[in-house]
C-alpha positions as CSV (number, residue, x, y, z in Angstrom):
1,X,55.9,38.8,30.4
2,X,53.3,36.0,30.5
3,X,53.1,35.7,26.7
4,X,55.6,38.1,25.1
5,X,54.1,38.2,21.6
6,X,50.5,38.6,22.9
7,X,51.4,41.0,25.6
8,X,53.3,43.2,23.2
9,X,51.2,43.0,20.0
10,X,47.7,42.6,21.2
11,X,47.1,43.2,24.9
12,X,47.8,47.0,24.8
13,X,45.0,47.4,22.3
14,X,42.2,45.4,24.0
15,X,40.1,48.4,24.8
16,X,41.0,50.6,21.9
17,X,38.2,51.8,19.6
18,X,40.8,53.0,17.1
19,X,40.4,51.3,13.7
20,X,42.8,48.4,13.2
21,X,41.4,47.6,9.7
22,X,39.7,50.2,7.6
23,X,38.6,50.5,4.0
24,X,38.3,54.2,3.0
25,X,36.4,53.4,-0.1
26,X,33.7,51.1,1.2
27,X,33.7,52.6,4.7
28,X,34.2,49.2,6.4
29,X,36.0,49.5,9.8
30,X,37.0,47.2,12.5
31,X,38.4,48.4,15.8
32,X,41.4,47.0,17.7
33,X,39.0,46.2,20.5
34,X,36.6,44.1,18.3
35,X,39.4,42.4,16.4
36,X,41.1,41.2,19.6
37,X,37.8,40.2,21.1
38,X,37.0,38.1,18.0
39,X,40.5,36.6,18.1
40,X,40.1,35.7,21.7
41,X,36.8,33.9,21.0
42,X,38.5,32.0,18.2
43,X,41.4,31.0,20.6
44,X,38.8,29.6,23.0
45,X,37.3,27.6,20.1
46,X,40.7,26.1,19.4
47,X,41.0,25.1,23.0
48,X,37.6,23.5,22.9
49,X,38.8,21.6,19.8
50,X,41.5,20.1,22.0
51,X,44.5,22.1,21.0
52,X,47.1,22.6,23.7
53,X,50.1,24.9,24.0
54,X,52.9,23.8,21.7
55,X,50.5,21.9,19.3
56,X,50.7,22.9,15.6
57,X,47.8,24.3,13.6
58,X,48.2,24.3,9.8
59,X,46.2,26.6,7.7
60,X,45.6,27.0,4.0
61,X,43.0,29.7,3.6
62,X,42.4,33.0,1.7
63,X,43.4,36.3,3.1
64,X,40.7,37.8,5.2
65,X,40.0,39.4,8.6
66,X,39.1,35.9,10.0
67,X,42.5,34.5,8.8
68,X,44.2,37.3,10.8
69,X,42.0,36.4,13.8
70,X,43.3,32.8,13.4
71,X,46.9,34.0,13.6
72,X,46.2,36.1,16.7
73,X,44.2,33.2,18.3
74,X,47.1,30.9,17.9
75,X,49.4,33.4,19.7
76,X,46.9,33.8,22.5
77,X,46.4,30.0,22.9
78,X,50.1,29.2,22.6
79,X,49.5,27.2,19.4
80,X,52.3,27.0,16.8
81,X,51.0,28.7,13.7
82,X,51.8,27.1,10.3
83,X,50.5,29.2,7.3
84,X,50.6,27.3,3.9
85,X,50.6,28.7,0.4
86,X,47.1,28.7,-1.0
87,X,48.4,27.2,-4.3
88,X,49.5,23.9,-2.7
89,X,47.8,20.8,-3.9
90,X,46.4,18.1,-1.6
91,X,49.5,16.0,-2.3
92,X,51.7,18.8,-1.1
93,X,49.5,19.4,2.0
94,X,49.8,15.7,2.8
95,X,53.6,16.3,3.3
96,X,53.2,19.5,5.3
97,X,50.5,18.2,7.7
98,X,52.4,14.9,8.2
99,X,55.8,16.4,8.7
100,X,54.7,19.2,11.0
101,X,52.5,16.8,13.1
102,X,49.7,19.3,12.9
103,X,46.8,18.6,15.2
104,X,44.4,20.7,13.1
105,X,44.2,21.8,9.5
106,X,42.0,24.8,8.6
107,X,41.3,24.9,4.8
108,X,38.8,26.2,2.3
109,X,35.4,24.4,2.4
110,X,35.7,23.7,-1.3
111,X,38.7,21.5,-0.6
112,X,37.3,19.6,2.4
113,X,36.4,16.5,0.5
114,X,40.0,15.9,-0.8
115,X,41.6,17.0,2.4
116,X,39.6,14.7,4.6
117,X,41.8,11.9,3.5
118,X,44.9,13.9,4.4
119,X,43.8,14.8,7.9
120,X,42.5,11.3,8.6
121,X,45.8,9.7,7.4
122,X,47.7,11.9,9.9
123,X,45.3,11.9,12.8
124,X,44.5,15.6,12.5
125,X,41.2,17.4,12.7
126,X,39.8,19.4,9.7
127,X,38.0,22.7,10.0
128,X,37.0,25.0,7.2
129,X,37.1,28.7,6.5
130,X,35.9,30.4,3.3
131,X,38.2,32.6,1.3
132,X,36.4,35.7,2.4
133,X,36.4,34.5,6.0
134,X,32.6,34.7,6.4
135,X,31.7,31.0,6.8
136,X,33.0,27.5,7.4
137,X,33.0,25.0,10.3
138,X,35.7,27.2,12.1
139,X,33.2,30.1,12.1
140,X,30.5,27.7,13.3
141,X,32.8,26.5,16.1
142,X,33.5,30.1,17.2
143,X,29.8,31.0,17.2
144,X,29.0,28.0,19.3
145,X,31.9,28.5,21.8
146,X,30.8,29.5,25.3
147,X,34.1,29.5,27.0
148,X,36.8,32.2,27.2
149,X,40.5,32.1,26.7
150,X,43.1,33.8,28.8
151,X,46.5,34.3,27.2
152,X,48.5,31.1,27.6
153,X,51.8,31.5,29.4
154,X,54.7,31.2,26.9
155,X,58.4,32.0,27.0
156,X,60.5,34.1,24.6
157,X,62.2,30.9,23.3
158,X,58.9,28.9,22.8
159,X,57.9,28.2,19.2
160,X,55.4,30.7,17.8
161,X,55.3,29.5,14.1
162,X,56.6,27.2,11.5
163,X,57.3,28.4,8.0
164,X,58.3,25.9,5.3
165,X,61.0,26.8,2.9
166,X,60.1,26.7,-0.8
167,X,61.8,23.4,-1.3
168,X,63.4,24.0,-4.8
169,X,66.1,21.5,-3.9
170,X,65.1,18.6,-1.8
171,X,62.1,18.5,0.4
172,X,60.8,21.6,2.2
173,X,62.2,22.3,5.6
174,X,60.1,23.6,8.5
175,X,61.8,26.6,10.0
176,X,61.1,26.9,13.7
177,X,60.4,30.5,14.7
178,X,60.3,31.5,18.4
179,X,58.3,34.3,20.0
180,X,61.5,36.3,20.4
181,X,62.4,35.8,16.7
182,X,59.2,37.5,15.7
183,X,59.0,40.1,18.4
184,X,62.6,41.3,18.1
185,X,62.2,41.9,14.3
186,X,59.0,43.8,14.6
187,X,60.4,46.1,17.3
188,X,63.5,46.8,15.3
189,X,61.6,47.6,12.1
190,X,59.1,49.9,13.8
191,X,62.0,52.0,15.1
192,X,64.1,51.8,11.9
193,X,61.3,52.6,9.5
194,X,59.7,55.1,11.9
195,X,56.2,53.6,12.1
196,X,53.7,55.4,14.4
197,X,50.0,55.2,15.3
198,X,49.4,57.7,12.5
199,X,50.5,55.2,9.8
200,X,48.1,53.4,7.5
201,X,49.6,50.5,5.6
202,X,48.1,49.4,2.3
203,X,48.4,45.6,2.7
204,X,48.2,43.6,-0.5
205,X,50.8,40.9,0.3
206,X,49.8,37.2,1.0
207,X,49.8,36.3,4.7
208,X,51.3,32.8,4.4
209,X,54.8,34.3,4.0
210,X,57.2,36.3,6.3
211,X,56.8,39.5,4.4
212,X,53.0,39.9,4.7
213,X,52.6,38.2,8.0
214,X,55.6,38.7,10.3
215,X,56.8,42.0,8.8
216,X,53.7,43.9,7.7
217,X,51.2,42.7,10.2
218,X,53.4,42.6,13.3
219,X,54.9,46.0,12.5
220,X,51.4,47.6,12.3
221,X,50.4,45.9,15.6
222,X,53.5,47.0,17.4
223,X,53.2,50.5,16.1
224,X,49.4,50.7,17.0
225,X,48.8,51.7,13.4
226,X,46.1,50.8,10.9
227,X,45.6,48.5,7.8
228,X,43.8,48.8,4.5
229,X,43.5,45.1,3.9
230,X,43.4,43.9,0.3
231,X,43.0,40.2,-0.5
232,X,45.5,40.5,-3.3
233,X,47.1,43.0,-5.7
234,X,44.6,44.6,-8.0
235,X,45.9,47.8,-9.8
236,X,42.5,49.5,-9.9
237,X,41.9,48.9,-6.2
238,X,45.4,49.9,-5.2
239,X,45.3,53.2,-7.2
240,X,41.9,53.9,-5.5
241,X,43.3,53.4,-2.0
242,X,46.8,54.8,-2.3
243,X,45.8,58.4,-1.5
244,X,44.4,57.2,1.8
245,X,47.5,55.3,2.9
246,X,50.9,56.3,4.2
247,X,52.9,53.2,3.6
248,X,53.1,50.2,1.2
249,X,55.1,47.0,1.5
250,X,55.4,45.1,-1.7
251,X,57.4,42.9,-4.1
252,X,59.0,44.2,-7.3
253,X,56.0,43.2,-9.4
254,X,53.8,45.6,-7.3
255,X,55.9,48.5,-8.4
256,X,56.3,47.5,-12.1
257,X,52.5,47.1,-12.4
258,X,51.9,50.4,-10.8
259,X,54.4,52.1,-13.1
260,X,52.7,50.5,-16.1
261,X,49.5,52.4,-15.4
262,X,49.6,56.1,-16.5
263,X,47.2,57.0,-13.6
264,X,50.0,56.3,-11.1
265,X,51.6,59.7,-10.3
266,X,52.8,62.2,-7.7
267,X,49.2,63.2,-6.9
268,X,48.2,59.7,-5.9
269,X,51.3,59.3,-3.7
270,X,51.4,62.7,-2.0
271,X,50.3,61.3,1.4
272,X,52.7,58.4,1.2
273,X,55.9,58.4,3.3
274,X,57.4,55.0,2.7
275,X,57.5,52.3,-0.1
276,X,59.2,49.1,0.9
277,X,60.3,46.3,-1.5
278,X,61.6,42.8,-0.8
279,X,61.3,39.1,-1.5
280,X,63.0,39.5,-4.9
281,X,65.5,41.8,-6.5
282,X,64.3,45.2,-7.7
283,X,65.9,46.4,-10.9
284,X,67.8,49.6,-10.8
285,X,65.7,50.8,-13.7
286,X,62.5,50.4,-11.6
287,X,64.2,52.4,-8.8
288,X,64.9,55.3,-11.2
289,X,61.5,55.2,-13.0
290,X,59.7,55.1,-9.7
291,X,61.5,58.1,-8.3
292,X,61.0,60.1,-11.4
293,X,57.3,59.4,-11.5
294,X,56.5,59.9,-7.8
295,X,59.4,61.7,-6.1
296,X,59.7,58.7,-3.7
297,X,62.7,56.4,-3.5
298,X,61.8,52.7,-2.8
299,X,63.5,51.2,0.3
300,X,64.8,47.7,-0.3
301,X,65.4,45.2,2.4
302,X,66.5,41.6,2.7
303,X,65.1,38.7,4.7
304,X,64.6,35.0,4.7
305,X,62.1,32.4,5.9
306,X,64.6,31.4,8.6
307,X,65.6,34.8,9.8
308,X,62.8,37.3,9.0
309,X,64.5,40.6,8.1
310,X,68.3,40.9,8.2
311,X,69.1,44.2,6.4
312,X,67.5,47.4,5.2
313,X,68.4,50.5,3.3
314,X,68.2,53.5,5.6
315,X,65.1,55.5,6.2
316,X,67.2,58.6,6.3
317,X,70.2,58.4,4.1
318,X,71.3,56.9,0.8
319,X,69.0,54.2,-0.4
320,X,71.3,52.5,-2.9
321,X,69.7,50.8,-5.9
322,X,70.9,47.3,-6.4
323,X,71.7,46.8,-2.7
324,X,69.6,45.6,0.2
325,X,71.1,48.1,2.7
326,X,73.0,47.4,5.9
327,X,72.6,45.0,8.8
328,X,69.6,45.8,11.1
329,X,70.5,46.9,14.6
330,X,71.4,43.9,16.7
331,X,72.1,41.7,13.6
332,X,75.6,40.6,12.6
333,X,76.6,39.8,9.1
334,X,79.7,38.4,7.5
335,X,80.7,37.0,4.1
336,X,82.6,33.8,4.0
337,X,84.4,31.6,1.5
338,X,82.1,29.0,0.0
339,X,84.6,26.2,0.6
340,X,86.5,27.1,3.7
341,X,84.0,29.2,5.7
342,X,86.8,31.8,6.3
343,X,86.0,35.5,6.1
344,X,86.6,37.2,2.7
345,X,87.7,40.8,2.2
346,X,85.1,43.6,1.8
347,X,83.9,43.7,-1.7
348,X,84.6,40.1,-2.6
349,X,81.8,37.5,-3.2
350,X,81.1,34.8,-0.7
351,X,78.3,33.2,1.3
352,X,76.3,35.6,3.5
353,X,76.0,34.5,7.2
354,X,73.8,36.1,9.8
355,X,73.5,36.1,13.5
356,X,71.0,37.8,15.8
357,X,67.8,37.5,17.8
358,X,65.9,37.1,14.5
359,X,67.6,33.9,13.5
360,X,65.4,30.8,13.8
361,X,65.8,27.9,16.2
362,X,66.5,25.2,13.6
363,X,64.6,22.9,11.2
364,X,61.8,20.9,12.5
365,X,62.8,17.2,12.9
366,X,65.9,17.8,10.8
367,X,68.9,17.9,13.2
368,X,71.4,17.1,10.5
369,X,70.2,19.8,8.2
370,X,70.1,22.3,11.1
371,X,73.8,21.4,12.0
372,X,74.8,21.9,8.3
373,X,73.3,25.4,8.1
374,X,73.3,26.8,11.7
375,X,76.8,27.1,13.1
376,X,77.6,26.4,16.8
377,X,78.4,30.1,17.2
378,X,74.9,31.1,16.1
379,X,75.7,32.2,12.6
380,X,73.2,30.9,10.0
381,X,74.6,30.1,6.5
382,X,72.0,31.8,4.3
383,X,73.1,30.2,1.0
384,X,73.0,33.6,-0.6
385,X,76.1,34.9,-2.4
386,X,76.8,38.5,-1.5
387,X,79.3,41.3,-1.1
388,X,79.5,43.9,1.7
389,X,81.2,47.2,0.7
390,X,83.2,49.4,2.9
391,X,80.1,51.4,4.0
392,X,78.4,48.2,5.1
393,X,75.9,48.0,2.1
394,X,75.0,44.4,1.1
395,X,74.6,43.4,-2.5
396,X,73.0,40.0,-3.1
397,X,74.6,38.3,-6.1
398,X,72.5,35.2,-6.2
399,X,72.0,31.8,-4.5
400,X,74.9,29.5,-3.9
401,X,73.0,26.8,-5.7
402,X,72.7,29.2,-8.7
403,X,76.5,29.6,-9.0
404,X,77.7,28.4,-12.4
405,X,81.0,26.6,-12.6
406,X,82.1,26.5,-16.2
407,X,85.4,25.0,-17.2
408,X,86.6,25.6,-13.6
409,X,85.6,29.2,-13.5
410,X,83.0,30.7,-11.2
411,X,80.2,32.6,-13.0
412,X,77.8,34.7,-10.9
413,X,74.5,35.0,-12.8
414,X,73.7,38.5,-11.5
415,X,76.7,40.0,-13.1
416,X,75.5,38.8,-16.5
417,X,71.9,39.7,-15.7
418,X,72.9,43.3,-14.9
419,X,74.4,43.6,-18.5
420,X,71.4,42.0,-20.1
421,X,68.9,44.1,-18.3
422,X,70.6,47.3,-19.5
423,X,70.1,46.3,-23.2
424,X,67.5,47.9,-25.4
425,X,64.3,45.8,-25.7
426,X,65.1,43.7,-22.6
427,X,62.5,43.9,-19.8
428,X,64.2,41.5,-17.5
429,X,66.4,38.4,-17.6
430,X,67.5,35.3,-15.8
431,X,70.8,33.5,-16.3
432,X,71.0,29.8,-15.5
433,X,73.6,27.1,-15.7
434,X,72.9,24.0,-17.8
435,X,75.0,20.9,-18.4
436,X,77.7,21.1,-21.1
437,X,79.8,18.2,-22.3
438,X,83.0,20.2,-22.6
439,X,82.7,22.8,-19.7
440,X,80.7,20.8,-17.2
441,X,78.0,23.5,-17.3
442,X,77.6,26.8,-19.1
443,X,75.5,29.9,-18.9
444,X,72.2,30.4,-20.7
445,X,70.5,33.8,-20.7
446,X,66.6,33.8,-20.6
447,X,65.2,37.1,-21.7
448,X,61.8,38.8,-21.6
449,X,61.2,41.4,-24.3
450,X,59.6,44.8,-24.0
451,X,57.2,45.7,-26.7
452,X,60.1,46.5,-29.0
453,X,62.0,43.8,-30.8
454,X,65.1,42.3,-29.2
455,X,68.3,42.4,-31.3
456,X,70.1,39.3,-30.0
457,X,73.2,40.0,-32.0
458,X,73.6,43.5,-30.5
459,X,73.1,42.0,-27.0
460,X,75.8,39.4,-27.7
461,X,78.1,42.2,-28.8
462,X,77.4,44.2,-25.6
463,X,78.2,41.1,-23.5
464,X,81.5,40.6,-25.3
465,X,82.5,44.2,-24.7
466,X,81.6,44.1,-21.0
467,X,82.4,40.6,-19.7
468,X,85.2,38.1,-19.9
469,X,84.8,35.4,-22.5
470,X,84.2,32.6,-19.9
471,X,81.2,34.5,-18.7
472,X,79.5,34.8,-22.1
473,X,76.2,32.8,-22.3
474,X,76.4,30.1,-24.9
475,X,72.8,30.8,-25.8
476,X,70.1,33.6,-25.4
477,X,66.5,32.5,-25.2
478,X,63.5,34.8,-25.5
479,X,60.3,34.0,-23.5
480,X,57.0,35.7,-22.8
481,X,57.6,35.7,-19.0
482,X,59.8,34.2,-16.3
483,X,58.3,31.6,-14.0
484,X,57.8,33.1,-10.5
485,X,56.6,31.9,-7.2
486,X,53.9,33.8,-5.2
487,X,56.3,36.2,-3.8
488,X,57.7,37.2,-7.2
489,X,61.0,35.3,-7.0
490,X,62.2,33.8,-10.3
491,X,62.1,30.0,-10.2
492,X,65.5,29.3,-11.8
493,X,65.0,25.6,-10.9
494,X,62.1,25.5,-13.4
495,X,64.3,27.2,-16.1
496,X,67.1,24.8,-15.4
497,X,64.8,21.8,-15.9
498,X,63.4,23.3,-19.1
499,X,66.7,24.0,-20.8
500,X,69.0,21.4,-19.2
501,X,69.3,19.4,-22.5
502,X,70.3,22.3,-24.7
503,X,73.9,21.1,-25.0
504,X,73.6,17.4,-24.2
């Protein structure tokens, strides 16, 4: 192929009048043909701005049709696409633009004054795009563009995108994703999750992250299906559009918010065939309540910035609550000892490693870090603690950095969290390790209450019944909510910082 990603995801649809994006409530519709034509014109504008194949384009813009055009334009022009969280400050953007060596930054017009200094400092250009995608200097450049863009020749191993890790420990790392990394994953998921041209995905995820961009969008393009594009998650709008969709990809908070609304029921979901959840653990209680309310069982899967998707519960078969399913076709998994790297027996906890066409090329400008986490044999050390049972189902226990070593004993936070989450009055919990003068560190349970009162003494008694003494949290703390990032993951580093002086 001349340009594998473009030739597979976009070229087949160039003359299709079928709706790529459609809003059943407002009547807005955009055909594949028009979307690709607009993207092609944007690609030409990028070329006129001086971007060449292999150059990096960083973008921090709201979710809109134009932002999807920009992604497609980069693929067509052979430009490496770097989407950045819309919540990042100018100071954070300074690092990302400088580290990635981006030649162009596309950002919201309202931020142009403060970002001019960033782009000038790093010798990059700045173009703007409004949050709704209707105006900005990028749109002006596209309107003024008189040239055309033929798909630029790229190889399967050429870089297609950078995604920066969240950077909770140390500075963020730029994961280099190739054309084949993205393409192999989309083709596998289309087959595994049985997507077809008849599907309509209700898309409410952000598009600066693997889940919303490389899973949701690429799967729809590969399947020649359609999108209902939502700028974000709004319960009223979601409930209004659900009857017109067939699939939804979300994070756990999507599903808990839907369940909190009494209007959410079987009637609204009767046309749906698949609900997918990822990016953060889904409570078993949410699984049960969702199935009881709708008759649907949520499908959990597991992926990472560096690997896209690795595992999935089956489309047909047992979707086991609390697990993230089995390895995707073509993906190899193993669980190894944290210290030695040797295989551990099925059912025992260790570090999950993954190998396959989905695994990234390495960290940008960080050869030492790449060597630490990407073995010579191609296995990537995920840093996630997990078990694999005899049927191949993977259970994520936590992050290696979240492991608590108290008095020489290993404590896995999820084991305690599972007990806490089952207690009356507990909505959810997070267990963290904090410094302790006698034990080195010890466990602290941070709880969010339901509307009912939490009986901490009763919870402590339940813990004592179910868990060995060394696993007992030295303190239980009740908070209004747990700190989360934009994808719904609990930020335990924030909690550790907040409570690190409890026992010192």
